[in-house]
Phi, psi and omega in degrees: 000317179297322179296321179295318179296316179297318179297314179298319180295320180296318178296318179297319179296315181296323177296314180296321178298319180295324177293320180295315181291334180295327178074184182289153183279015181224157172065198182264067182301207180257044183293174184266009178168178181293142178285163180296138182092351180276132174260156185309326179227174177286085188296340182296335180267002182263354181053057182286147171282167179297321179298317178296317180301317180296315180299317182291322177295322178295316177300317181297315180299318179296315180299312181297323179294324180286321186271340183303312178296324179294319178295318178297318177297320180297317178299317179297315180297319179297322177295319178297318179297316179300318179295322178296325179284335186270035174242163183300317180234090182300139179275109184304313183296319179295317180295315180296323179294315179294321180295321177296317178299318179295318179297319178297320179295318177297323176297318178297317178297320178297318178297318178297317180296319179295317177299318178298315181297317179295317178297320180298312181297327182295336180282336185275154174284163177303324178295317179294321179297325181293340179275346186300317183301342181286357186266019173121180187287349179125183184270143177158157184300125174079000182244006180155186183292141172091188185201135170247269174211039177094352180260178178261163178280000000 
């Protein structure tokens, strides 16, 4: 009976965590990455050619395809870490191992984001690139569109 209660509670916690991570259904919440249709920058002000638009959409689709499994793994790892902490006597070695795995994953996401940003800039003309800094403080949770790993671009 106790095992059933613990299982139900674990499922409830994971459900609540997923709702919290989903964020509000409007604006630039604390999501795990750019939404579909989002370009790395506000492309409408860059006066892109049709060829550039196609290249940038292709880059974006490739980037999202690459990071989606990593983001899903990160969400899973964060849930596992939370569950490891929510016991009477947390296992130090297990928590540190999961935290290391999570840090490595965040590094991979950061590398993908940097590669995407560099590839994106390579499609733009020097004039278009000079307009990029006007689009905000950079990428990072809660500071603008998209997500790297908590750092700025």
